[in-house]
N, C-alpha and C positions, 0 to 999 in steps of 0.2 A: 980682470982675467981671471984668479984666481974664484971671485964670486961667478965670475959668465961659465969657470965649468963647472962649479957647482948646478948651478942651474939648469946646464946643459942635463948632470947625470940625473937629477931629479926628472928633467923631461923625461928622461932616456926612460931611469925608472917606474915612472906614471904610465907611457907609455906601454911600458910591457907587462906592468899590469893590470892595464883595461883588457889589453888584447890574449892573459891568460883566462883572466875574467871571460873574455869573449869565447878562449875558447872551451874553456869548462862548461860554459851554460850551455852552449852547441853542442856537447858532450851529453848534458844532462838530458838535452832536448832530442838529439839522433837515441841513445839508451831507452827514452821514458815515451818517443812517441808523440810528443806535444805538438810537433808539428809540421805539416804538408813534408814527406819527403817524395824520393823520386822513384819511380817504382822500377825493380832490379830488372836487367835485358841484357843482351849479346848485342853484338854488330849497330854500335853505337858509332858518331860522329868519329872519324878517323881509327876504325876499328873493323870498317866494312868492306874490304878491300877482297875478302877471304871466301873460295867457293862455296862454305857454308853459311855464308850471309847471303849468298845472290837468292833473291825470293822467285828468279825464273827458274830453276830448277829443283828438278821433286826431292821429294822428299829424303829419297831411301841415299841419293846421289848428295845431298848436303851432306848426311850425316856421315858419310864414308869418306866426306873432304874432311870433313874435323876428327873422326877419331883417326886419319892417317897424318895428324900432327901433332897427336897427342904424346905425350913420352908415357911409359909404363906406371911412376908413379901419378902421372895428372893423371890417367886413366881410371886408375884405384879411386881417387881423390872423389868419383861420380859414380861410384858403389851405396854412399850411404847418401842419408837426408843432409846431414849438412854438405853441400857437394863445395869443393875447393873453388876456390877461383883462379883462373890461365891468364893473370897480366897481358904476359907475351899476345895474347890471342885473344884479349879483351874482353875476356870471358869473367864475370862478375860470380860473388861465392853466392848459391842458392838455397833457399832452405824447402824439402818437399813437404814439409809436415805441416799441412794445416787440414782442420777437420771442419763439417758443414754437417753437421746428423741434421737439422733440424733448428738450421739458421747458422750462419758464419760465427763461429766460437772462436772462444781465447785457447782453447783445452792445442796444444803443440803449439810448438815453437814460431811456425812460419804468417802469423797471424797477433795482431794486437788491435786497443781502442785506446784513442787521444782524446785530446779536447776536439779535434779534426771530424773524427769521427767518435762519436763518444759510446754511440752501441748503434745493433745491430737488428733486424725484423729477429723475433724470436719462435718459431712456431709451435705449438705442441708439439711433445713429446713423439716419437714415431710410431707404436702402439696407438695412441688416439686418431693421429691420421688415417695408420692401417683403418680401422675402424669406421671410419669412412666408405669405402669400397669405392673410392671414384679416383677413375686412374687420368681423369685430365686434371682432378686435381692434385693429382703426386707430381703430374709437369710443371704444371705453373707455382707451384712451390719452389720445386727445383729452381724455374726459370729464376725466379723474384731472387733466392739465393745465389746464384752465379750472378744473377747485376750488382748486387751486391758484394757479392765475393772481388769483380773486377772494379769494382769504384773504389775500390780500399788499395785493390792492388796500383790504382795508380798513384793515388797518394802516397804511395810507400809503406800500409800496415797489413799489407798479405799477401801472401800467393798465389800460384795458380793450379796447386795440383792438393784437391780435398782428399781424404782419408776417408771417403761416405760415401755410401750408405751403407744402415750394418744388414744382412739379409739372411742371419743363419733364421733358424726354425726355432720357434718359442717353442719347446718339444716337452719344459717341465714349468709346473708353474713356479718354486722356487728361485730360477738363475734371475739372478740380480741383475741381468745386463737384458730381459726378456724385453724391457722397456722400450728399446733400443731399437725392437724390431718390429716387421708391418705384423705379424701373429702366429700364426704354430699352422699355414694354410703355403704349400707350397705353389700352390697357383697362384694365391694373394701375393703372396712372398715376391713370385716370378715381377708380376704384375706393379708392383709398386719398385722392384726393383729396378725394371726396365724404363718404368713412366719417371722416376726423378734423378736418374741416369738421365733420361736425354732431354728433360729441362737444365741440367744443368751444364749440359757438353754441348749442344745443339748452338750453331754456330752460324753466323753466315760466310760462304765459301764450302757450303757443303761437308762431308764425312772425312773430309781431309785435314779440316780445321775445328781447333776446339775454345768456347769459351771459357771453360774452365777444364780440367781433369780431376771425373768423380774416381773411385774407387768401391767395387764391391768386396767386406768384408764379414768374417772370417772363415775362412775357404780351409778345412771342412769341417762338420761335426763338430765345432765349437758350441757345447752350452753347458759347461759344469766352469765357476772361477773358485771357488770357495766354498764346497761343503763339506763341512765337522771333518778339517783337514784336508780335502784332498783338493789340492788348487790345482786350475791348469797350467802353470808349469811342468808340473810331473803326469798326469792326467793321459792315459792311453785309452782312448774311445774302443772301445771295440764294435765296430757295426758291417753287418755282413750285407755282400755286395745289392742285396733287394732292396735295402732300408739308405744305402746311400744316393743309388738311382732315383728312387721313388721320390725318395722325403728331402734330405740334405741337399742334395746338387741342382737341384732343379731352381733353384732360385737364380744363385751364379750359373746355371749357363744361360740362363735370360738376360740377364748382366749383362753378357759378353756375346750372344748371339741375336738378341734382340735390341737391347741397348748399348751396346759398340761398348763399353766401357771402355775408357784409357787403362783402368789397372787393375787388378785383382792381390788381396792380401791375403799370405799366408796366417794360417793361427798360429797357437805354443801350443797346444798339444799333441801326442804319434794319434796316429788311427792305424791299430793291428800292427801296433810294435814303430811305427816310420815318425818320424817328424815330420809333419808336413809339405815343413819347408824345405827337406831333404831327399822329399819324394820326388824319382823325375819320371815317373805315371800319373801323380796326380797333378802336378806343374809343366811339365814339358809334351806330358803327354795327351792327358786331358783340356785343361783350359789351352796351352800354345795349339795343341797339335788338333783333337777332336774339334775344340769349339774355333777357335783360329782367332784367338785374340790378338785384337791389334792396339799394342800397347806393351807395358810392362807390369813384372811381378815382382810384390812388395813385400818383405818380412813385416809381422807385427813388430813391434820395439821390442828389440835385442833378441828375438824369438831365435836367431842364426847362437847366440854366446848360450841361449839356457839348455839347446842344444846339448849343446857344449858341458855348461859346470853343471847346468840340472840334474839333466836326463843321459847323462854319461854315454852318447850314444857314441862315439868317434874319440878317440884316445890322444887327439892333439887339435886344438887351436885349427892345426893347418887343413885341418882334416875333414872340418868343422865348415870353415869357410868350403871347400872344394866340394866336400859332397850337395852342399846348399846350392852352386854356382851349377854344377853341372846338371843340376836335379832342374835349372831351369829360370833359379834365383836371379835377378835382375839388380835388382837397390835390399842394401841392406836399413831399417830406422833403427839406426844407431851406429856403433864405430868397426863393431868386430872387422864385418869386411875389411876397412880400411889400415885395419892394423895384422892382418895374418895374409891376406891375400898373396903375399909378394912370397911369403915363404912357400906360401900354397906353388907358387909357378916357379919358383925355384926349386924345389922337393921334386917337383915335376905332377900335383899331384892335380895341375887343371894346363894347359898353355892359353900363351894370350891370345887366340885368338875365341878360346872363351868368355875369357874376362872381355873383348872388344862385342860378342853379341850382346853379352847382357848389356853393355854402355850402350849401344846402337838403340836398344829397343828402349832407355830411356830419354835421350840424345833425340829419338821420334817423337816423342811425345813434348816434349819442350816446344819442336821446331811445330806442332801442330797447332799449339800455344798463340804461337808468334812471338816466343822469348827470343829468339835467334832473325829477326822479321827487322829491327830498331827501334824507335823510340813508340812505345805505346801507346802513348799520348796524340800520335798522329794515325794508330791501325783503327779499325773496327773496335767501337767501347774504349775510344781512345778519349770521349768528352761524358764519360760516366765520372763522377763524382759525389760526395759528399751528399750531394742534394738527391745522391739515386737512392739513398741509402733510408730504410723509415719511413718513408712515404708515407702518404697518407692513404693508398692502397693497397702498400706491401702489409701496412697497419694492419687492414680489413681487410685481408687474406686468411692473417692470423687466429683472427675473430671466429670469420667463418669457417674455418681448417675445424677451429674446436667445432662451434655449435655443430658442423655436421655431424662432428665425430661423437660426441655425449650420449652415450648410450640408458635410457631409459631400461629398467629390469622392471621394476615391478607399480605399480600404478590401481590399485583401489577403488572402482566406482569414481574416475576421473576425476580424482581428486587432482592432477594436475590437469591443466595450466593452472595457475592462481591466477584471480581480477585485479585487481587496483581497488576495485568498487566494494570488492568483501574484505580482503583482506588488507588491512590499515597499518600493520604492524605484524614486524617479524621476530621473532627469536634466532640469531644465527649466533650457533654455537661449535666447538668444535677444534681441534689444534693446529686443521686446517683449511680454516674460514678466512684465516688475514692472514696468509703466507703470501711470500711476493718468490723468493728462489727457488722454495718448492715445486711449484707450478709449473718451472720449464723443463726439471729430470735433468741428468748428465749430459756430457758433451757439449754443455749448451755456454753460450755467448751472451755479452752485455747488453740487454733489454735497451728496446726505445723508449719501453716505456710499463710499468706494471697497473692491469684492472685486479684487484684483489676480488675472491668473492663477498666479503664484505662491500668492497666499495660498490660492486658490482650492483651486490642486492641494495644496496643504501641508496643511489640514486631511484630507484621503484619507489621503494617504502622503504616511511621512518622503523630501522629496526634497534635490537638492543641484543649489544654480541659479550657472551663469553667467550674464552678460550676453552672453559671446561677442562680441559688437561694445558701444563705448560709449555708441552710437545709433546709427537707422536708414541714418545716410548709411556707417555701418559700413568709414570707409577705412582700419581697421587693423585685423583681426579676431585677438581673442586667442585663439587653440587649444586650448591648452596644457591649459587644467584644465576645457575645454570638453569634448576629447574623452576624459579622464579622468576625467570624471563620468560621457558616457555609456559608456563601456568600463566600469566597475564597478555602474551601475546596470540593472534586472529593465526596466524602459523609458525610450524621451529624450523629451520632448518639446522639440519646436524651435519657438518663437515667432517668427516676423519680418514682415517688410510696411513699410507705411506708416507714417509720421505730419503733422500739417501741414506741415513741411518740407518735402512728395513735392508735397499736394496739397490744396487748398484753394482758397477764391476770392482772385481775382487770380492763381493762377499753376496755369497747364495743365502736365500732366508730355510731355517731348519723346521718353519709350522708353517700353516694357511691360517692360523687366530691373527683378529687384528690383535697389533702390540697392546701390549699389557691394561689398562683394566678400559680400556677405549668401548668394547660392549655393557661394561656395569655405569657407564656413565651415558648411553646408546640408550638402553635400555629405561632405568630412574629417569632420564630427562623427558622421552616419551611417555612414561608413564602418569608426569605431572602434568605436561601439555595438553592444553584445552582445545587444541587446532589441530588438523593434520598434521603429519610430522613427514618432514620428506628425510631421507636418508640417503648423503653423497658423499659415494668413495672416491679417496680421489690417490689414485697408486698406478703403478707399473704392471704387478700382476693380481690375478684375485685373489679370492678371501672365501672362507667358506663363512656365508655372512646367514648360514639357516634359520638363527635363530630372529635375524630381523625379516627375514623372509615371509616366514610363519607366521608374524606380530602382528595384528591385526591395527595394532595404537599406530604401527610404523606403513603411513597409508603409501607412499612411492620411493623408489631406490634410482639413483642411479649412481654409473661409473662417468668420472669422468679425465681418466689417465690423468697425467699430466699436462694439463690445458695449454700451458705457453704462455706468453705475454698481456695476451689478449682474456684469459680465461672467467674472470672474475663479470664480468659483462657478456661472455659467453651465457654461460650458468646461469645469469639473469634470463637475460633472452627466451632459453629452455624454459626457464622453470616459470614464466608471468607470457607464454607463448608468444612469442613475439617469435620466436622459432617453433616449429613445429618437428621434434627430435626422429632423424635418421638413422646415429649410427648403430651399428649392429658389433658384440663382441668375435674377436678377433682370436679367442682363446679360448679354452675349459677351462671354463672354473670345478676346480675339483675340492671331494668334501676333506678336513683333513685325515680320514681315514688313510684317504691315499699315497700323502706321502707317511706316514705311520706303517705303511708292509711293502712300500716300493721306495727303491734302492736311486738315487739321482742316478747314479755313474751307469745304468741301465742304460744303454742309447738303444734296445731294441724297439720298435712302434708297435711291433706286431704280437698280442696277444699269449701267453703260453699257458693252456688247464691244465697243464701237469703238476707246475708250480703255483698257480693260480694268478700268475702274474697279467693285469688288466689290460696292457698296451697304453697307447699314445697317442693322443691327440684322438676331435671328434672321428677320424679316417675308422679307428680301432680299437681304441678303449670300451670297454663293455661293463665299466660297475656303472653309480650312479652318480650324478653332477651337482650344482649346485643352481649352475646357470650355464647352458652347453655355448659350442661356437654357433655366431651367427642369431642368438637371442639378441632379441630389442624391441621396443614395442615404439607405436607411433599418439599421437593424436586422433588419427583418422586409425580407418580400414580398409584395407585392400582388398581389392579380390584380384582371382587371377583365372581365366578364361581360354584354355587352349584354340588355336585356332587350326593349326600346321604341323605332323608331325609323321614320322612317318612309323608302319609298323613292322617293313620288314627293310634288312639288308644283307645285299647277298653283295661276298666277295670272288670277282674272277679268281681257278687257278687254272693252271696249263693241269693237263688229263694226268703228266707224267710223276704227277702232286703225291706226294703223300696218304695225306689226308682224303683222297679221292678211294684209296683201294683200306682203307681205316679208317676210324672213329677219329675227332680229334677233340680235345678240349678248348683250343687255343692253337691260334699261326701266329710264327714269330711272324716281324712287318721286313719285309725285304719292299726294294725301293718299285719292284712292279705291280705290288699290291698293294701301295699307296696311292697311286696318282688318284688326285682328285677326287676323294672318298667323301666327298664334306654334304651332309644335308641339310636341310633346313628348320628351326624351334619355330615358330611363331605364335605372344601368345598377347593378350589385352591385360592390358591392369588399366581396374579401376579406382577412384579413391572416392571413400564415402565419406571423406571427414575436410576439414579442413586442409587449407595449401600446402602440401608436405613432401617430400622424398621419399623414394621408397626403394629399399634396392632388390634387387628380383635374383635371386639364386636359384642358378640351373645345375640339378646334382645326378652325379646317374652311379647308380649299385649293380655292379657286374655282377656275374655268376660267379659262385663261390668256387675259384678257380687260381692257384696258387697264391694262399696267402690274400689274396684278392680284398681294398678293403671295404669296410660296410657300404661307404660312399665316401665318391668325391667328389669338389665340387669344379665341378667340368666350363663352368659360366657365370658372370656378373656384371647385372648392370644397373645402373641410377636414374633412377626416371622422377622430374620435376610433375607431380600435378596438380590442376585447381580443383575446387569440389566440384564431387559429381564427372571429374571431367577419367576419360579414358586413353592411354595410349598402347599401341604394337608394338610392342619387345623383339626382338630378332635376332638370336642367335644362331652362328654357325657354326657347325658340329665336326667337327674334320673326326673321322670315326678313330685312326693312326694315332693323331695325335692326342685327343680330349679322351677316347672310348678305350684306350687302350691299357697295358699294366705292367712291370715290369716281373718278371719271374725271377725263383728263386737265385739263379745262375748271373740274372740281372743281364738277360736278354727281354725285348720288349714284346710282347704278344699282343693279339687281340681273341678278349675269350668269345667261343660260340656260344652260343646258346642265349638263354632272356637278358635284356640290361631293362632296369626301369628308372626310368630318367622320370624327378619330380622338383615342381617347384611350389612353396610351402602344403597346402594338401594333397595339392593335385598331382596324381600319376600318369607314367606314361610308360606301355611296352614297347618295347622294340624289340624286336630278334632279330640276330645277326649268324648270318649262316654262308657257307661256299656254295 
C-alpha cells in the first residue's frame, strides 16, 4: 500500500509537471505569436443576445445600446489605445495601434509576425510611391495591404485599425519623416491620401462597412521632428491662415471628404500657441464639423501627456484630459486619459456625456469593421489567411511600384539603358549597393524577402562588388578595390545616399550634402572608370549633388527613394531597359545654400523679399534648384499637342454684386457662383521612342493677386504608350476648385484676369471675367 501511495504521488507529480510544461509552452506560443490564434472580437457564442450584437439594427442604435450598458470606469477604458475588456458583456481587450504605412508593419503593439505569417509585402517607402503619380496604383497598394492585414487578423496576428497614411506636406528637405509622405504638392498628397485610404478601407457592404480602418496623420502643420535642439514635443508652428488652408490642410480634407477616412490623428506640435490635440477649432470645428468625419480622432502617442508635461499648456493633468476631450479627441494613444479622465469628471471639467460622445465614435468604427458581428472567420474576408500574404501577385506589385517610381535625372547621350550584349561586366560600388533593410525605410514590417541592388544586377550580368564605405556615414572610404573594379568593368554603378541613421522620425538633417566622404568616393571611382558611370541615390529627401550633375564622367543619375523589398530587381529592370523610367520627383531638390540661410522652423510658404526669404516648394520658391519638382527623364521623347481648351470663361453675377460697380481682382466663392463651372482640356500625347509611361502634368499660373503661387498643379494623368503611339488625355477643370486660391484671410477666391495653363513646354492663355 505504501508503495502504491508513492507511485500515485509520483504519477500526480509527473502529470503536474507535464501540465506545467504544456501551460508554459502555450504561454510562450501566445506571447511570441508562433502559432495560429483566434482573432479578437465581441458578440461570440453565449454573448450575442445584447442589442449591440444585433446586426439587423443600424450602427447608431447598436452603439447607443452598448454605451448605456457600461459603467463610468468601463467607458474610460475605451478611451485609450489598449482598450480594456468587459468580460460581463463578452468584450475582449482590443489594441487600436497598428501601422501600415507601406505594408503591414510590426511598429505598434497591434501587429506581430510569427512562423505562421513570417512577413508581409513591403512596398516602397511612400515618397517613391508618390513619384509614380499613379492614382490607380495608390489604391491598388491599399487593397493589397488591407487584404494582408485581414489575413493576419484572422489568425490573431493583427488588428483592424491602422494609423496610416502620413499625408503631411514635405515642406523642408531636412525633415527626417519626409520619406513617409507622398511629397511637397497638396494635390498629389490629397490624391495619394484619398486613394490609399480607399484601397485600405473599401469593403463589401458599402460605405458603412470597413475592410480595415485607415487614419490620416499628423494634423496639422507637423514637419519638424528634431532640428538643432528644437523638437516636435515643444515646437510651436506659427502658420498663417492662408498657408493652413492652401498647403497644410488640403490632404487631410481630401482624406475625410474624398476618402471617407475612418480616423484623423492630431500631432504633437502646437499651431499658433495651441496644441493641435486640444484645439476645438481644428478637431470639433474643422475635422468633424466642416469636413464631417465619420470616425474617430486619435492623438499621436502620448500627445495629451506631452501638452501637459512638456508644453505646460495646462496646470493640472485633469485639465489636460478635459481640454483634449472637449476639443473633440476620442482616443488617446497612451494611458493619460485612462488615468485622469475620472478626476476631470469629478472636478466638473467634463461631463459623462462628453465621454459618451468620444467612445461612441470609437465603437462606431469597430462596428463598421465587424468587431461586434461575431466570429470574423464566418464573415466577409473570413477565408483570408496566411496563403493570402506575400502572394506572387502582391510581390510583383511591389516591384512594379518601385519600377514606376524610380526617377532618371541625368542621361548623357543615351548612356542608359545598358545592353547585356555590350555591357558584359559591372562594377557595383557603394554603401547602399547590397543593403536589405535600408531599402524599406521606416514604419516597416518584415518583408516577404529581399532583392538587393547587387542581387538584381548580378542576375543580369557578372559583377565586381566593393562597398567603398562600410556604411553611409562613409568616414573612411576604401578606394583601392572600388577604383580597380571600375577600371576593369564595362560600366560602373555607384549606389550611395542615406539610411535611417541620416533621416528618420525624431531626427532631421542639418545639411543637404551626401554624408561623410561619399562625394570623394563617387568622384574618384568615376575618374578611374573605363565605361559609363551610373550614380544611384537611395534616400527619402534630396541632396545637393551639383558636383555629379556637372561631371561629364558621371553619365547617368537616378533617384530610387527607399524602393522596398523588390528594389534591387526594379533597379536592374530600369538600368537594362526592361522598363522605361517614368517616375518624376515629388519634391524640390535644393542647394546647400538654401539650408544655410533658411531656418527650418519658418513655416511660411510664400517668399518675403524684404528679408530675402525664398519661400518653399515649387509653388512659391524663388531660388535656384538642383532638381525641380516634376523633373525626370525617360528613354523616350513625348510630344504634347493641345486639341481643346477655352480662351474665355465668364462668371455670371447678380447685378447687385459690388463687382459690377467697381473693379475687382478676384471674386469670393459662394454657392451660386460655383454651379457647374467645369470646362474640358484635351491633349494628344505622342511617344516617339520605346514603350513607356508618361505623366502629363497640367499646371496653372494664376494672376498675381493674394500672393498667389507662381504655378500649381491642377491635374495629372499617367498614360502608357507604345512606340509611335498616341493617346488623347482629357482633364475636366473645375474653375472654383482648380483655378481658385486662398486669400490672406483664408477665403477661397477665383482671380479675375489672365490664367496660363501649361503642360510641358505647351502654354495656353485663359481669361476669367465676370
